[in-house]
C-alpha positions in Angstrom: 95.7 85.1 135.1 95.8 85.4 131.3 98.1 82.8 129.9 99.8 82.3 126.6 98.7 79.1 124.8 100.9 77.1 122.6 99.1 75.6 119.6 100.4 73.1 117.0 99.1 74.0 113.6 99.7 73.7 109.8 98.8 75.7 106.8 95.8 73.5 106.0 94.3 72.8 109.5 94.4 74.1 113.0 94.6 71.6 115.9 95.3 71.9 119.5 93.8 73.0 122.8 92.1 76.3 123.1 90.5 77.7 126.2 88.3 80.5 124.8 88.0 82.4 128.0 91.7 83.0 128.3 93.0 82.6 124.8 95.8 85.2 124.1 95.9 87.5 121.0 98.5 85.5 119.1 96.6 82.2 119.6 93.6 83.9 118.3 95.5 85.2 115.3 96.6 81.7 114.4 93.0 80.5 114.8 91.8 83.2 112.4 92.7 81.0 109.5 89.8 78.7 110.3 87.5 81.5 111.4 85.2 81.4 108.5 84.4 77.7 109.4 85.0 77.7 113.1 83.9 80.4 115.5 84.8 79.9 119.2 84.1 82.3 121.9 87.6 83.6 122.5 88.8 83.4 118.9 86.7 86.3 117.7 87.2 88.5 120.7 90.5 90.3 120.2 93.8 89.8 118.6 96.6 91.9 117.1 98.0 90.8 113.8 101.3 88.9 113.6 102.8 89.6 110.2 106.5 89.0 110.8 108.3 87.9 107.6 105.2 88.8 105.7 106.0 91.8 103.5 108.4 91.8 100.6 111.3 94.1 100.0 109.1 96.8 98.6 105.6 98.0 99.5 103.1 96.6 97.1 105.4 93.8 95.9 105.2 90.8 98.1 103.9 87.2 98.2 100.9 86.8 100.4 101.2 84.2 103.2 98.6 82.7 105.4 97.9 84.0 108.9 99.2 80.8 110.3 102.7 81.3 109.0 102.6 85.0 109.9 101.3 84.4 113.4 103.8 81.7 114.2 106.7 83.9 113.0 105.4 86.7 115.3 104.3 84.8 118.4 107.7 84.5 120.0 108.0 88.2 120.8 104.4 89.5 120.3 103.9 90.4 123.9 107.3 91.9 124.5 107.5 95.6 125.1 108.7 97.3 121.9 109.2 100.9 120.7 106.0 102.2 119.1 107.5 103.6 115.9 104.1 104.5 114.4 103.3 106.9 117.2 105.8 109.3 115.7 103.9 111.9 113.7 104.3 115.6 112.9 103.7 116.9 116.4 101.0 119.6 116.9 103.6 121.5 118.9 106.3 121.7 116.2 106.4 122.4 112.4 109.3 120.4 111.0 111.3 121.9 108.2 112.7 119.8 105.3 112.6 118.9 101.7 112.6 115.1 102.0 110.4 114.4 105.0 108.1 111.3 104.9 104.4 111.8 104.0 101.9 111.9 106.7 98.7 109.8 106.3 95.5 110.9 108.2 92.5 108.6 108.7 89.5 109.7 110.6 89.8 113.0 112.5 92.8 114.1 114.5 94.9 117.2 115.2 98.4 117.2 113.8 101.3 119.5 112.9 102.9 119.5 109.5 106.1 119.7 107.5 107.3 123.1 106.1 108.3 122.2 102.6 108.7 125.8 101.3 109.4 129.2 102.9 110.8 132.5 101.8 111.0 136.2 102.9 109.8 139.1 100.7 109.7 142.8 101.3 107.4 145.6 100.2 107.4 149.3 100.6 105.5 149.0 103.8 106.3 145.6 105.1 109.7 144.2 106.0 110.5 140.5 106.3 107.1 139.1 105.1 107.4 135.4 105.7 105.7 132.9 103.4 105.4 129.3 104.5 103.8 126.2 102.9 103.1 123.5 105.5 102.1 120.0 104.3 99.8 118.0 106.6 99.0 115.0 104.4 100.3 113.2 101.4 96.8 112.7 100.0 93.5 114.6 99.6 91.7 115.3 102.8 88.1 116.0 103.5 88.4 119.3 105.4 90.3 121.4 108.0 88.0 121.4 111.0 90.1 123.9 112.9 93.4 125.7 112.6 95.6 126.7 115.5 98.5 129.1 116.1 100.5 128.2 119.2 97.5 126.1 120.4 95.0 128.9 120.0 92.2 128.2 117.5 91.9 131.0 115.0 89.0 132.3 112.9 89.4 133.4 109.3 87.5 135.7 107.0 86.7 134.7 103.4 90.2 135.8 102.3 92.0 133.7 104.9 92.9 136.7 107.1 93.0 135.9 110.8 90.2 137.8 112.7 90.8 136.2 116.1 92.7 136.0 118.5 93.5 139.7 118.5 97.3 139.3 118.6 97.2 137.8 115.1 94.8 140.2 113.4 96.4 142.0 110.4 99.5 139.8 110.9 98.6 136.3 109.6 96.8 135.1 106.5 96.1 131.4 105.9 95.0 129.8 102.6 93.7 126.2 102.7 94.5 123.5 100.1 92.9 120.0 100.4 95.3 118.2 98.1 92.9 117.4 95.3 94.2 115.8 92.0 93.4 118.9 90.1 94.7 121.4 92.7 96.0 124.7 91.3 98.9 126.8 92.5 97.9 129.2 95.2 97.2 132.5 93.3 98.3 134.7 96.1 101.6 132.9 96.5 102.2 133.1 92.7 101.4 136.9 92.8 103.6 137.7 95.8 106.6 135.4 95.4 108.4 135.7 92.1 110.0 132.2 92.2 106.6 130.5 92.7 104.7 129.9 89.5 101.5 128.4 88.3 103.1 125.0 87.7 103.8 124.6 91.4 100.5 123.0 92.4 101.4 120.5 95.1 98.7 118.2 93.7 97.9 115.4 96.1 99.4 117.3 99.0 97.1 118.8 101.6 98.8 122.0 102.8 98.3 125.5 104.3 99.9 128.5 102.8 100.6 130.8 105.7 101.8 134.4 105.4 103.2 136.3 108.4 103.2 140.0 107.6 106.3 141.0 109.5 108.6 138.5 111.2 109.8 141.2 113.6 106.3 141.4 115.0 106.9 137.9 116.6 109.8 138.4 119.0 109.5 134.9 120.2 109.4 133.5 116.7 106.5 132.9 114.4 103.8 130.7 115.9 103.5 127.0 115.2 100.7 126.0 112.9 98.6 122.9 113.5 95.2 121.7 112.4 92.3 119.5 113.3 91.8 117.5 110.1 89.2 115.2 108.8 91.4 113.0 106.8 91.2 110.8 103.7 88.0 110.0 101.9 87.7 106.3 101.5 85.5 103.9 99.6 82.7 102.1 101.5 81.8 99.0 99.5 78.6 98.7 101.5 77.2 101.8 99.8 79.5 102.2 96.8 80.3 105.7 97.9 83.6 107.5 98.6 83.5 109.9 101.5 85.2 110.7 104.8 84.9 107.8 107.3 86.4 106.7 110.6 85.3 103.1 110.2 88.3 100.9 111.0 87.5 98.0 108.6 87.0 100.3 105.6 90.2 102.2 106.5 92.3 99.0 106.6 90.8 98.1 103.2 91.8 101.5 101.9 95.4 101.1 103.2 95.7 97.7 101.5 94.6 99.1 98.1 96.6 102.4 98.3 99.8 103.1 96.5 101.4 104.1 99.7 100.1 100.9 101.4 100.2 97.5 99.9 98.9 98.5 96.5 96.8 95.3 96.4 94.2 94.4 93.8 90.6 94.7 94.9 90.2 91.1 93.7 92.4 90.0 96.6 90.1 91.6 99.2 87.3 89.6 100.7 84.8 92.4 100.7 82.1 90.3 102.4 84.2 89.9 105.5 85.4 93.5 105.5 81.8 94.7 105.2 80.8 92.4 108.1 83.6 93.9 110.2 82.5 97.4 109.2 79.0 96.6 110.4 80.3 95.5 113.8 82.3 98.8 114.1 79.2 100.8 113.3 77.1 99.2 116.0 76.0 101.6 118.6 77.3 101.2 122.1 76.6 103.9 124.7 75.3 106.2 122.0 78.5 106.0 119.9 80.0 103.7 117.4 81.5 100.5 118.8 84.9 101.2 117.2 86.4 104.1 115.3 89.8 104.8 113.9 91.2 108.3 114.2 94.9 109.1 113.9 97.9 109.7 111.7 101.2 108.0 110.8 104.3 108.7 108.7 105.3 106.5 105.8 108.7 105.7 107.4 106.8 103.3 109.7 106.7 99.7 108.5 103.5 98.3 106.9 103.4 95.6 109.6 103.3 98.3 112.3 100.8 100.4 110.5 98.4 97.6 110.0 98.9 96.4 113.5 97.9 99.8 114.9 94.9 100.3 112.6 93.7 96.8 113.6 94.1 97.8 117.3 91.3 100.3 116.9 88.8 97.5 116.5 90.6 94.7 118.2 91.0 93.2 114.8 92.0 89.8 113.4 93.6 90.0 109.9 94.6 87.2 107.7 95.1 85.9 104.2 93.2 82.8 103.2 93.0 81.4 99.7 94.8 84.4 98.3 92.4 86.9 99.8 92.8 89.4 102.7 90.2 89.1 105.4 89.4 90.9 108.6 87.3 90.5 111.7 86.3 93.0 114.4 86.2 92.0 118.0 82.8 90.7 118.8 81.6 87.5 120.4 80.2 84.9 118.0 78.3 81.8 119.0 80.4 78.7 118.4 79.2 76.7 115.3 81.6 73.7 115.6 83.0 71.7 118.6 86.5 70.3 118.3 87.3 67.1 120.2 90.3 64.9 120.7 89.3 63.1 117.5 90.4 66.3 115.6 94.0 66.2 116.9 96.7 65.5 114.4 99.3 64.5 117.0 100.0 64.1 120.6 98.6 66.7 123.0 101.4 68.8 124.5 100.9 70.7 127.7 103.0 73.6 128.8 103.0 73.7 132.6 105.0 76.9 133.1 104.8 80.2 131.4 107.1 83.2 131.3 106.1 85.9 133.7 106.1 88.2 130.7 103.2 86.2 129.2 101.0 86.3 132.3 99.1 89.4 133.3 95.9 90.4 135.1 95.8 94.1 134.3 96.0 96.1 131.1 97.4 99.6 131.0 98.2 101.9 128.1 97.5 105.2 126.3 95.0 106.7 123.9 94.6 110.1 122.4 91.7 112.3 121.3 89.8 115.5 122.1 89.9 114.9 125.9 93.7 114.6 125.8 94.2 117.5 123.4 95.3 114.9 120.9 98.4 114.0 122.9 98.9 110.4 124.2 97.6 110.0 127.8 96.8 107.1 130.0 93.4 105.5 130.0 92.2 104.1 133.3 93.7 100.6 133.8 91.5 97.5 133.3 91.9 94.7 135.8 90.4 91.2 136.1 89.4 90.6 139.7 89.3 86.8 139.0 92.8 86.8 137.4 94.1 89.0 140.3 92.6 86.6 142.9 94.3 83.6 141.1 97.6 85.5 141.2 97.4 86.0 145.0 96.5 89.6 144.5 99.9 90.3 142.8 99.3 92.9 140.1 100.9 92.1 136.8 100.3 94.5 133.9 100.5 94.3 130.1 100.8 97.5 128.1 98.3 98.1 125.3 98.7 101.5 123.5 95.7 102.4 121.3 96.9 105.5 119.4 94.0 105.3 116.9 91.4 105.2 119.6 90.2 108.7 120.6 88.0 108.1 123.6 88.8 106.6 127.0 85.6 104.6 127.1 86.4 102.9 123.8 90.0 102.3 124.9 88.9 100.6 128.0 86.4 98.5 126.0 89.2 97.2 123.8 91.5 96.7 126.8 88.9 94.7 128.5 88.4 92.5 125.5 92.2 92.1 125.3 92.3 91.0 128.9 89.2 88.8 128.1 87.4 88.9 131.3 
């Protein structure tokens, strides 16, 4: 059975007893402070960041603390079941309407719905109740719209944006695409057809679709919902000094740290050597695919702690601040380079003989989402340790691990297996 370890530590040094084969995620997060000097088998395998008490009152304005303090503050309830606030996004099944909705951020590739931030009706001599809608999908520039859907049916468009298939939407729907570039211009068709929309209404930095429904009466069940499969934000890859679309988890986390909607950190406070090393691990080929990818979306009403935690989950990541710099490590076994003995202890050895049942498990269950699940959360096949199960007298005890930025079941099981640390 996997057991929670209790470790005594300080800001400057880590001392205690670690059993790499069964070290839990929080113990590994604490150990991350010494990871650049000490690599033990279990430490580098998988952990989820503990950042409680870590962020200041405003995003981008905070005092960086070490991973030790962060992990200690988080360890008490890290394995407890909690609501997954970040999983809330603009559902592909619904277009929300509002003028003050939170921005959606898209990394990698995923299918999402959007927020209707403008709509109006106009009439012509031949058309009644022509509905114009502007639907925002991301609060940043995106790479591309890979596919657009009306009520879950993918549509094809001609060069003018008119729907040419499915047949029920032909001559009824026109869709204009805007990527949210910094120099984005107002949609010329919208300016021409709606008197209150002018050339100064550019929605720069907002990736949106302008959708025109020819006659609202032609849709007796209501106008169809609009969703899109989107390749999200372009990010800088310091390994190649290029900025392009990527689903590499390490480079995505780096981008969030630097972004004005994230922590708005200085690049001088990023340990690029460690981020690049983690990015290389993510790009390693396993079963003809990248070892780890990050594909998903979140709303900015989620806390930075939860956002970073879930981004890290896509690579089983360790995240810490050491010497004023942010560092990260992807889940991968590393050969130990230093052996700790009793001579390294700072104080008396303490042994916890009993553990809460909540802290013991032999099975990992959870959800992922991707093309196979139509981008809706669905269960991946549970991962069980036969050895742990045998030690527990064949009594199954499960821990839930939801991986909402992981888009294949194989990858989700790989991360879950590392979490369980068979």
